[in-house]
C-alpha positions, 0 to 999 in steps of 0.5 A: 078255530077262531072261536077257540081263541075268543072263548070269553070275548063278549061284545062289551069286553075288549079282546086281548088285541085291543088291550095290547094296543092300549098297553103299547100306546097304539089305541085311539082316544076312543078305545083308550077311554072305553078300555079305561071305563071298562077297567073301572067297571069290571074286575075281569078287564082289570085282571086281564090288563094286569096279565097282559102287561107281561106280554108285549108282543101279540104273537106271544099271547097267541102262542100262550093261548094256543099252548093253553088250548092244547093242554085243555084239549089233552086234559079233556081227551083223557077224561073222554077216553077214561069215560069211554073205557068205563062204559065198555067195562060196564057193558061187559058186566051187563053182557055177562049178567044177561048171559048168566040170567039166560043160562039160569032160566034155561037150566031151570026150565030144563030141570023142571021139564025133565023132573016132570017127565020122570014123574 
């Protein structure tokens, strides 16, 4: 479950908790220097900082991430069920096509067999 909350958290980029500590003024001098350096180098970190300025409580961020994960899971579940339904429909048509071909083959064989017997 912890992997879900850190989808884009790489080793070189600070996580949301480090950025929140920076915004709250609780980060050490080393952390502040590293974050400021990354903000200069990376527009992603810069935008993350801007977005996190709206959240002052780490619990708010966790709740928001959990909500986004639920929405994403619901969206992907819909796509998976839709794809599975489509597969079942394709299988039904495949079964019907195979049965029709077999029926035509058996009918053709019987017609040829009975026509030869009569002559």
